[in-house]
C-alpha positions as CSV (number, residue, x, y, z in Angstrom):
1,M,9.3,-8.4,42.7
2,K,6.4,-8.7,40.7
3,K,4.3,-5.5,39.8
4,I,0.6,-5.8,39.9
5,L,-1.3,-3.6,37.5
6,P,-4.8,-2.4,39.1
7,I,-7.9,-4.0,37.5
8,A,-9.1,-0.7,36.5
9,F,-6.0,0.2,34.5
10,L,-6.1,-3.2,32.6
11,V,-9.8,-2.5,31.7
12,S,-9.0,0.8,30.5
13,I,-6.3,-0.6,28.1
14,Y,-8.7,-3.0,26.7
15,A,-11.6,-0.7,26.2
16,C,-9.0,1.7,24.1
17,D,-8.5,-1.1,21.8
18,E,-12.0,-2.4,21.7
19,V,-14.2,-1.3,18.4
20,L,-17.4,0.1,20.0
21,I,-20.1,0.0,17.5
22,E,-22.7,2.9,16.9
23,E,-25.9,0.6,17.3
24,N,-28.2,3.0,15.0
25,R,-25.7,3.8,12.1
26,R,-25.0,1.7,9.1
27,I,-22.5,2.8,6.2
28,E,-22.7,1.7,2.5
29,V,-19.5,1.1,0.5
30,K,-19.9,0.5,-3.0
31,G,-18.1,0.8,-6.4
32,S,-16.6,-1.3,-9.2
33,L,-13.0,-2.4,-9.7
34,I,-11.4,-2.3,-13.3
35,S,-8.0,-2.8,-14.5
36,L,-5.7,-0.2,-16.5
37,E,-7.1,-1.8,-19.6
38,N,-10.5,-1.0,-18.4
39,E,-11.7,-4.6,-17.7
40,P,-13.5,-5.6,-14.6
41,I,-11.6,-7.2,-11.7
42,S,-13.2,-9.9,-9.9
43,E,-12.7,-11.7,-6.7
44,I,-10.9,-8.7,-5.0
45,H,-12.0,-8.4,-1.1
46,V,-13.0,-4.9,0.3
47,L,-13.0,-4.5,3.9
48,S,-14.0,-1.7,6.4
49,A,-12.3,-1.8,9.9
50,G,-11.9,0.5,12.9
51,T,-8.5,1.5,13.5
52,N,-6.5,3.9,16.0
53,N,-3.4,4.0,13.8
54,R,-4.4,4.2,10.1
55,Q,-3.6,0.5,9.8
56,L,-5.3,-2.7,9.3
57,S,-4.2,-5.7,11.4
58,S,-5.2,-9.4,10.9
59,N,-7.3,-9.0,14.0
60,T,-10.7,-9.8,12.5
61,D,-12.4,-8.5,15.6
62,K,-12.0,-5.1,14.1
63,I,-13.6,-5.9,10.7
64,L,-16.9,-3.7,10.5
65,G,-17.8,-5.2,6.9
66,R,-16.6,-6.9,4.0
67,G,-17.4,-7.5,0.2
68,I,-16.1,-9.0,-2.6
69,S,-16.0,-7.8,-6.2
70,S,-18.1,-9.9,-8.7
71,E,-17.6,-10.8,-12.2
72,N,-18.2,-7.4,-13.6
73,G,-16.2,-6.0,-10.9
74,V,-18.9,-4.6,-8.6
75,F,-19.0,-4.5,-4.9
76,D,-21.6,-3.2,-2.6
77,F,-22.0,-4.0,1.2
78,I,-23.2,-2.5,4.5
79,S,-20.6,-1.9,7.1
80,L,-21.1,-1.1,10.8
81,D,-19.9,2.2,12.2
82,S,-17.8,2.7,15.2
83,Y,-17.9,5.7,17.9
84,S,-14.4,4.8,19.3
85,H,-12.4,4.3,16.3
86,D,-11.6,5.9,13.1
87,L,-12.6,4.0,9.8
88,L,-10.4,2.5,7.3
89,L,-11.6,1.1,3.9
90,A,-9.1,-1.3,2.5
91,V,-9.2,-2.6,-1.1
92,N,-7.2,-5.9,-1.6
93,P,-5.5,-5.3,1.8
94,T,-2.1,-7.1,2.2
95,E,-3.1,-8.1,5.6
96,I,-6.4,-10.1,4.7
97,D,-7.5,-12.0,1.8
98,H,-4.8,-10.5,-0.5
99,N,-4.7,-11.2,-4.2
100,A,-1.1,-11.1,-4.8
101,S,-1.5,-10.1,-8.6
102,Y,-3.0,-6.7,-7.8
103,S,-2.0,-3.6,-5.7
104,S,-3.6,-2.6,-2.4
105,T,-5.4,0.6,-1.6
106,Y,-6.5,2.1,1.9
107,F,-8.9,5.0,2.5
108,Y,-8.8,6.5,6.0
109,D,-11.5,8.6,7.4
110,P,-10.4,10.1,10.6
111,S,-13.6,12.2,11.1
112,G,-15.8,11.7,14.1
113,G,-19.0,11.6,12.1
114,H,-18.5,9.1,9.2
115,S,-20.4,9.4,5.9
116,K,-23.2,7.3,5.6
117,L,-22.2,6.3,2.0
118,Y,-18.6,5.8,0.3
119,D,-19.1,5.5,-3.5
120,F,-16.1,4.7,-5.2
121,E,-17.7,4.5,-8.6
122,E,-15.3,3.0,-11.1
123,F,-12.0,2.7,-9.2
124,T,-8.8,1.6,-11.2
125,I,-6.4,-1.0,-9.4
126,A,-3.2,-1.7,-11.0
127,R,-1.3,-5.0,-11.1
128,K,1.8,-5.5,-8.7
129,I,5.1,-6.0,-10.7
130,E,7.9,-8.0,-9.4
131,F,10.7,-6.0,-10.9
132,Q,14.3,-7.4,-11.2
133,L,17.1,-4.8,-11.1
134,N,20.7,-6.1,-11.9
135,I,24.0,-4.2,-11.1
136,T,27.0,-5.6,-12.5
137,N,30.7,-4.1,-12.7
138,T,31.5,-5.2,-16.4
139,S,34.5,-2.6,-17.0
140,Q,36.5,-3.8,-14.0
141,T,36.5,0.0,-12.9
142,Q,38.2,0.7,-9.5
143,D,35.7,3.3,-8.9
144,S,32.7,2.7,-6.6
145,L,29.3,2.9,-7.8
146,R,26.9,5.0,-5.6
147,Y,23.0,4.7,-6.5
148,A,19.6,5.6,-5.1
149,I,16.2,4.3,-6.3
150,E,12.8,5.9,-6.3
151,Y,9.6,4.0,-7.4
152,Q,6.0,3.5,-6.5
153,R,5.3,0.7,-4.1
154,P,2.0,-1.3,-5.1
155,V,0.1,0.4,-2.2
156,R,-1.8,3.8,-2.2
157,N,-3.0,5.5,0.6
158,F,-5.7,8.0,0.7
159,I,-7.1,10.4,3.6
160,Y,-10.5,11.9,3.9
161,V,-10.4,15.5,3.6
162,N,-13.5,18.1,3.2
163,G,-15.7,15.3,1.7
164,N,-13.0,13.8,-0.8
165,F,-10.2,11.3,-0.4
166,V,-6.8,12.7,-1.2
167,E,-3.8,10.6,-1.9
168,Q,-0.8,10.7,0.5
169,Q,2.7,10.5,-0.3
170,D,4.2,7.3,0.8
171,S,7.8,7.4,2.4
172,G,8.6,3.8,1.5
173,N,9.0,4.5,-2.2
174,F,12.6,5.3,-1.9
175,I,15.8,3.3,-1.4
176,S,18.7,5.9,0.0
177,I,22.3,6.0,-1.5
178,R,24.0,2.5,-1.5
179,E,27.3,1.6,-2.7
180,H,28.5,-1.1,-5.0
181,R,32.2,-1.5,-4.6
182,P,34.7,-2.7,-7.3
183,D,35.1,-6.0,-5.5
184,S,31.2,-6.5,-4.8
185,D,29.5,-9.3,-6.5
186,P,26.9,-8.7,-9.0
187,L,23.7,-7.2,-7.2
188,N,20.2,-8.6,-8.0
189,L,17.3,-6.5,-6.4
190,T,13.6,-7.6,-6.7
191,L,11.4,-5.0,-6.0
192,S,7.5,-5.0,-5.9
193,I,6.3,-2.0,-8.1
194,L,3.1,-0.6,-9.2
195,E,2.1,-1.2,-12.7
196,E,2.8,1.7,-15.3
197,T,4.8,3.7,-13.1
198,E,8.4,4.6,-13.5
199,L,11.7,3.4,-11.4
200,I,14.0,6.5,-11.0
201,F,17.7,5.2,-11.0
202,S,20.3,7.8,-9.9
203,Y,23.8,7.1,-9.8
204,N,27.3,8.4,-10.0
205,I,30.8,6.5,-10.5
206,G,33.6,7.7,-8.7
207,E,33.8,11.6,-8.4
208,N,31.5,12.0,-11.6
209,P,28.2,13.9,-11.0
210,F,25.1,12.1,-10.4
211,Q,23.1,10.8,-13.4
212,E,19.4,9.6,-13.6
213,I,17.6,6.9,-15.5
214,S,14.0,6.8,-15.8
215,I,12.8,2.9,-16.2
216,P,9.1,2.3,-17.2
217,V,7.5,-0.6,-15.4
218,S,5.0,-2.8,-16.8
219,V,4.0,-6.4,-17.4
220,E,6.2,-6.5,-20.4
221,N,9.0,-4.3,-19.1
222,N,9.8,-6.1,-15.6
223,S,13.5,-6.0,-15.4
224,Y,16.5,-3.9,-16.1
225,D,20.3,-4.6,-16.3
226,F,22.8,-1.7,-15.1
227,E,26.3,-2.5,-16.2
228,Y,29.1,-0.1,-15.6
C-alpha cells in the first residue's frame, strides 16, 4: 500500500534545504593566494555557499558567490548572505572547479550573523602530492608485518571562533593497523598528501615492538620503499 505524504510535509522538507537570501546584506570575500615558495597562484576558484552540514555539494543552487585568483593571486568578490544556512567559504574545493595540482581549504562560519568582510590577506595553499608507498617482504621472513600510517590529506578545515578561523583536526588523516602477511604480494599504496608535511609509518614485525619512521613529503620526495 502506498503511503501519501502530506503536501505540507513535503514543502517543509524543501524549505529546509532551500537557501534563503538576506536581501539587504552583502559579504566581501578577498585575499591573495601564494605557494610555499611565496609565488602567486592564479586561476584558483574561491566559492561561498550556504550549508547545513559543513559541506559543499555540487548543487550550484547553494552557491552565494564566487571568484577566481588573478595572475598576481588576488581574488575579491561579493557574496550574498543567507539567514537559513550557515556559511562555507571554499578555496579550490574538490567538488566544483577543482585544480587537481593544489590542496583544498574550507572555512566554515556557523554564526547566525555572518561578517560583512572575510579578508584572508596572503593565504598559502600547498600542492597535492600523489605519494607512492611500496611495501615488500624481501627477507622471506615468516613473521607478519603490522603497520599504521598517519599523514596530512590535501584538505584543510577551519571554523570561525570569536572572530578568527581556527584549524580543525581531520580524522581522515590516518590508516589504522593493517597486516602484510608472509604470503602477501608486494603492496603499492598511492596516497594524496599535503606538500611539505610528513608521513608517519609505524610498524612491527612478529612480536617486536612498534617502530616509527617519519618520511618528509615534497615534490622531490614523493615515494618510499619499505622492505623487510
